[in-house]
N, C-alpha and C positions, 0 to 999 in steps of 0.2 A: 393756598390757591396757586395753580400752575402759572408759570410765567407766560405772558402773551407772546413773547419772542419765540417760544417753541412752536406756536401754532401759525405764526405769520407766514412762513414759507409754504406750509400746506395750503393755507387760505389763498395765497397768491397763485399757487399752482392751479388750484381748483378754479379760481376766477379766470385765469388765462385760458384754461381748457374750455370753460363755458363760453367765453368771448370768441374763441376760435370756432366753436360749434355754431355760434350765432352767425358768424361771418360766413361759414360754409353753408348754413341754411339759407342765408340771403342770396348767396351765389347760385344755389340750386333753383331759386325761384326765377321764373322767366321774367325778363325785363319788360316785355310787352306780353301780356297774357294772350295766348293763342285763342282766337275767336272770342275774345272778351267774355269772361264768365257770365252765364245767364243769357247770352244771345244765341239764337239758333244759327246753325251753319248748314251748308249744303251737305255736310258729312255727319250731322248729328245722329242719324239713324244707322250709320255704319257700325256693325258689330265690333270691328277692330278699334274704332275710335272709342266706343263705349267701354271696351275692355281696358284700354289704356287709361281712360278716365277713372275706372274702378281701381286699377293698380296704383295710379297716382294718389288717389284718396287714401288707400290703405297704407301706402308707404309714408305719406305725410302724417297720418294718424300714429303709425308706429314710431316715426321719428320724434314727434312731439311727446309721445308716451315716455320716451327715454330722456328727452331734453328737459321737459318740465320739472321733473324731480331735481335735476342738476341745478336748474335756475333757482329752485326753492332753497337748495343748500347754499348757493352763493348768497342769496338774499339773507338767509339766517346768519351766515358768517359776517356779512357786511353789517347787519344790524348789531351783531355782538361786538365787533372790533372797531367800527367807525367812531363811536363815541369816545372810546379810550384813545384812539389815535388822534382824534381832533383835540382832545383835552391836552395831550402831550405836546402837540404842535402849537397850541395856544400858549402853553407854559414856556416853550422854547422861544417863541416869538417875543413874548413879554420880556424874558431875560435878555435877549439880544437887543431889543429896543432900549431897555434901561441902560445898557452899556454904551449907547451912542451919545455923542454930543447933541445938545438941543437943536443946533442949526441943522444937523443931519436928520434928526427926527422930523423936523418941520418939512424938509425937502422930501423925505420919504412919504410923509402924509399927503403932501401936495401931489406927488407922482401917483400915489395910489388913487386919489380922487380923480385925477385927469385920466388915468387908465380905466377907471370905472365908468366915467362919462363916455369915453371912446367905445367901450364895450357895449354900452346901451345903444349908442348910435349904430354900431355895427349890427347889433341884434335887430333893430328896427329896419335897417336897410335890407338885411338878409330876408326878413319876413316878407317885405315888399317884393323882392325878386322871386321868392318861392310862389307867392300868390300870382305873379305875372306868368310864371311858367305853368302853373296849374290851369289857368285860364287858356293859355296857348295850347296846352295838351287837349283840353276839352274841345276847343275849336277844331283841332286836327282830327280828333275822333269823330266829331260831327261831320266834317267835310268828307272823310273817307266812308262813313256810314251812308251818307247820301250818295256817294259815287257807287258803293256796292249795291245799294237799292236800285239805282239807275241801271247798273250793269245786269242785275238779275231781271229787271223788267225788260231790258233790251234783248236778253238772251231767250226769252220765252216766246 
């Protein structure tokens, strides 16, 4: 059986490449979707806008056509190597812990429990903040949709 060490640099390189592609893909997406998808605009019938929409759709389809197989490769590598890596990490941790004095082991366990509790609190608070911002964004969208509606009615 070939050594996993030979494949780890290649796997790491592939993972880094896919992560970079994912970041680039996210950077290409508009932060605020122009004319929020699905909503009519004053320019919806404009042939230039329709052509750009068609080109955007084609480019995104082509991009995902190339990105999706890479993501599948990364997932396959992760599924292959993660269990082996996790097992070795657990073995290492066990050996290191066995070499520590009991008082240090107890302190380490207490620290781990305290950090876990803190992480749970952080997770809960972050979720609350995210929900608050989602609601605020919805209110902003609604406010501006109402203003646009009023502006269109006033302009007729």
